[in-house]
N, C-alpha and C positions, 0 to 999 in steps of 0.2 A: 743430497740434503732438499733441494725444491722437487725432486720427483717423489720423493716419500712425504713430502707434505699433501701434494697434488693429490697423492693417491690417499691420502689420510681424510681429505677434504671430499673426494667423490666419494669414497665411502659413508663418510659422515652423510651427505645429502641423499645416497640412495637408502640409507637407513631410515633417514627422517622421511622420505619421500612416502616409504613403504610403512611406517608408522602413522602417517596421517591416512595414508591409502585405507590401511586397516581400520583407524579408526572412524573414520568418516562413512565406510560401508558398513560398519556395525548400526551404526546412528542412524542413517538411512534405513536401515533394514528395522530396525524395533520403532522407527515414525511410520514406516509404511506398514508395518503389522498393527499399530495402535490404530490406524485409519480404519483397518478390517479388508485390507487388501491382501492377495496372493504374493510373495515375496518371489515364489520361483518362477514365475511367469516373466519377472521383467530382472532377472536378477543379471543377465549376462548386459542388459543395459545400465544396470546399476554399478556394474564393476568396470564399464567405460569409462563411465562419466567420472566416478573415484579416482581413475587415472591418472585422466586429463587435471581433474581440479587440484589432484594432490601434486602432479608436475609445476602448475601455474603458482602455487601456493609456496613451494620449495624454492622458485625463483624469486618470489617477494622477498622470504623471510630471509636469503642471501644476500639480495640487494640492501634489505636494511641492515644486517650485519657488517656489511662492507662501509655503509654510511658511518655507522655507529663507531666501526674500528677508524676510520679516518677522525673523526670527531675526538675520540678518546686520545689519538696520537695528540692532536692537535692541544687538547686540556693538559696532557703530560707535559708537553715542550712549555707551555704557559707557566705551569705549576714548579719547573724547574727553574724557569727565569725569575721567577718570586725568591723561591729560595734563595737563589744564587744572590740577590739584591740585598735580601735581608739579610745575609749573611756578611756581606762587604758593611752595611751600615752598622750592625752590630760590632764588627771589628774598628770600625771608624770610633763608636762610643769609647771602647773598652781601651783604644789609644789614648783618647781623650782622657779619661778617666784616669791612667796611668801617670799621664804629663802634668795634672792639676795637681797643685800641692794640696795635702790634706790640712 
């Protein structure tokens, strides 16, 4: 199970890296063309730069996801504790109402 999860995460990171890389490269190409320069002359350098930037961005995104997952776990634990307390409180109130004469 863990191996399957690791493979899925690795594949997801790879796909997101490729998507970021392609999108960034296209935006840089259009920006350079809008400035009036020839993209063909520096296309190899743009490709290298977008690979490096995409790699760094994927690392940042995965770090943020891990941190948010930890926060979600803490929040879920806090919510379950609150629910249990509220159930106990309601059960006590119900018992008191049943014991009191009408």
